[in-house]
N, C-alpha and C positions, 0 to 999 in steps of 0.2 A: 509443290508438295501440299500447300495450303488448300488448293482446290480438291485434291484427293481426300483430304481430311474432312472438308465440308460435305463432299459427296458421300463419304463413309458414314458420317453422322446422319445425314438425311436418309440414307438407305436403312440405317438402324432404326430410325424413327418410323419410317414407312413399314418396315417389317414388324416392328412392335405393335403398330396400329392394326395391321392385318392379322396379327396373332390373337386378337381378342376372341375371335370366333373359331379358333382351332379346335378340331374334334377332341383332342386329348386335354384341352384346357389351356388357359392363358399362362398359368404358372409353369407348366411343362414346356410350352413354346418359349417363354421368356428365358428360362434357364438354359435351354439348348441354344438359343440365339446368342446369349451373352457368352457362352462357352465357345461358340464358333468365332465370334469377333475377338475374343481374348486370345484364341489360338493363333490368329493371324495378325496380332498387333505389332509384331516385330518386322513385318514385311515393309521394305523401303524402296524396292525397285519398281519403277513405273509400269513396265509391262506386266509384272505380276499383280500389281494393284489394279490395273485395268481389267485383268482377267477375273480377279475376285469381285470387283464391282459389277462386271457383266454377269457373273454367276448369281450375285444378289438380285439383279434385275430379273433373271430367269426364275428365281425362287418366288419373286413377287407375282410373276405371271402364272406360275403353277398354283400358288395359293388362290389367286383370283379364279382360276379354272375350277379348283376344288370347291370353292364357295358357290360358283355358278351351277355346278353339277348338283350340289346339295340342294340349292334352291329349286332347280328343275325337278329333281326327284320328289321334293316335298309338294310342289304344285301338281305334278303328275299323280301322286298318291291322293291328293285332295279332290281332284276332278274326275279321275277315271277309276271305275270300280273293277274289281277282279271278276272275271266271268267263270 
């Protein structure tokens, strides 16, 4: 159980760090993140905890993809002109 707690805390910190550049703002992301973690705070079964932690890792990958796409679009706009 202690390992799940440390994984959950680390996941929360990683998501909070990634939420700095969220398009709707850090405050919006932080409140939604806290609400999601508080909603699932009573979960004690290990299969369900593993599923939730895996979903959190998926969200991290999606946020990274969102930021890479944003970066790509910015660079493309900067170097290519419309014809």
